[in-house]
KOLKOLTOR-634237 format. One record per residue (C-alpha): residue number from 1; y negated, x negated, z. Coordinates in pm, whole numbers, plus 32768, in hexadecimal, padded with zeros to 4 digits. Each point is the difference from the previous one (the first is absolute). Layout:
residues N
<pt><n>NUM</n><py>Y</py><px>X</px><pz>Z</pz></pt>
...
//
This chain:
residues 55
<pt><n>1</n><py>2DCD</py><px>7983</px><pz>B373</pz></pt>
<pt><n>2</n><py>7F5C</py><px>7F4B</px><pz>7ECC</pz></pt>
<pt><n>3</n><py>8078</py><px>7EAB</px><pz>806A</pz></pt>
<pt><n>4</n><py>8158</py><px>806F</px><pz>8046</pz></pt>
<pt><n>5</n><py>7FF0</py><px>80BB</px><pz>7EB7</pz></pt>
<pt><n>6</n><py>7F6C</py><px>7EA4</px><pz>7F50</pz></pt>
<pt><n>7</n><py>8111</py><px>7F43</px><pz>80CB</pz></pt>
<pt><n>8</n><py>810E</py><px>80C2</px><pz>7F74</pz></pt>
<pt><n>9</n><py>7F51</py><px>8007</px><pz>7E88</pz></pt>
<pt><n>10</n><py>8071</py><px>7E8C</px><pz>801B</pz></pt>
<pt><n>11</n><py>810B</py><px>800A</px><pz>8093</pz></pt>
<pt><n>12</n><py>809F</py><px>80F1</px><pz>7EBA</pz></pt>
<pt><n>13</n><py>7F63</py><px>7F47</px><pz>7F2E</pz></pt>
<pt><n>14</n><py>80A6</py><px>7ED0</px><pz>8095</pz></pt>
<pt><n>15</n><py>8160</py><px>80D3</px><pz>7FE4</pz></pt>
<pt><n>16</n><py>7FA4</py><px>806E</px><pz>7EA0</pz></pt>
<pt><n>17</n><py>7FDF</py><px>7E6C</px><pz>7F55</pz></pt>
<pt><n>18</n><py>816A</py><px>7FCC</px><pz>80F2</pz></pt>
<pt><n>19</n><py>80B2</py><px>8111</px><pz>7F69</pz></pt>
<pt><n>20</n><py>7F8F</py><px>7F79</px><pz>7E9F</pz></pt>
<pt><n>21</n><py>805B</py><px>7EA7</px><pz>8079</pz></pt>
<pt><n>22</n><py>8174</py><px>806F</px><pz>80A0</pz></pt>
<pt><n>23</n><py>8065</py><px>80EA</px><pz>7E91</pz></pt>
<pt><n>24</n><py>7F71</py><px>7EDE</px><pz>7F5A</pz></pt>
<pt><n>25</n><py>8124</py><px>7F3D</px><pz>80BE</pz></pt>
<pt><n>26</n><py>80EA</py><px>80E5</px><pz>7FC9</pz></pt>
<pt><n>27</n><py>7FDE</py><px>809A</px><pz>7EDE</pz></pt>
<pt><n>28</n><py>805F</py><px>816E</px><pz>8069</pz></pt>
<pt><n>29</n><py>7F78</py><px>811B</px><pz>805D</pz></pt>
<pt><n>30</n><py>8135</py><px>804A</px><pz>80AB</pz></pt>
<pt><n>31</n><py>8042</py><px>7EB9</px><pz>8105</pz></pt>
<pt><n>32</n><py>800D</py><px>7FF9</px><pz>815F</pz></pt>
<pt><n>33</n><py>7ECC</py><px>7F20</px><pz>803E</pz></pt>
<pt><n>34</n><py>7F1B</py><px>80E7</px><pz>7EFD</pz></pt>
<pt><n>35</n><py>8050</py><px>814F</px><pz>80AD</pz></pt>
<pt><n>36</n><py>7FC8</py><px>7F6D</px><pz>816C</pz></pt>
<pt><n>37</n><py>7E8F</py><px>7F6F</px><pz>7F7E</pz></pt>
<pt><n>38</n><py>7FFA</py><px>8179</px><pz>7F4D</pz></pt>
<pt><n>39</n><py>8008</py><px>80AD</px><pz>814F</pz></pt>
<pt><n>40</n><py>7F3C</py><px>7F20</px><pz>80A1</pz></pt>
<pt><n>41</n><py>7ECF</py><px>801C</px><pz>7F0F</pz></pt>
<pt><n>42</n><py>8069</py><px>8179</px><pz>7FE3</pz></pt>
<pt><n>43</n><py>7FD6</py><px>800D</px><pz>81BB</pz></pt>
<pt><n>44</n><py>7EA7</py><px>7F67</px><pz>7FBC</pz></pt>
<pt><n>45</n><py>7F85</py><px>80CC</px><pz>7EFB</pz></pt>
<pt><n>46</n><py>804A</py><px>814A</px><pz>80CC</pz></pt>
<pt><n>47</n><py>7F55</py><px>7F3F</px><pz>814C</pz></pt>
<pt><n>48</n><py>7ED0</py><px>7FDD</px><pz>7F38</pz></pt>
<pt><n>49</n><py>8036</py><px>815B</px><pz>7F6E</pz></pt>
<pt><n>50</n><py>7FFA</py><px>8089</px><pz>814C</pz></pt>
<pt><n>51</n><py>7EEE</py><px>7F43</px><pz>807A</pz></pt>
<pt><n>52</n><py>7F11</py><px>808B</px><pz>7EDD</pz></pt>
<pt><n>53</n><py>805B</py><px>8162</px><pz>8041</pz></pt>
<pt><n>54</n><py>7F7C</py><px>7FA9</px><pz>8179</pz></pt>
<pt><n>55</n><py>7EBF</py><px>7FC4</px><pz>7FAF</pz></pt>
//
């Protein structure tokens, strides 16, 4: 389980960096690309939270 959490955490950090890049590129938090990346990050954070609470 720890391995899965570690991988998920790395994916969260990667998705967070990409969100910052997309927001910087498009400039608006309401831009569809920014919203799409934000949803991806939310999904990963939810997955990480689920993994953490199942220990």
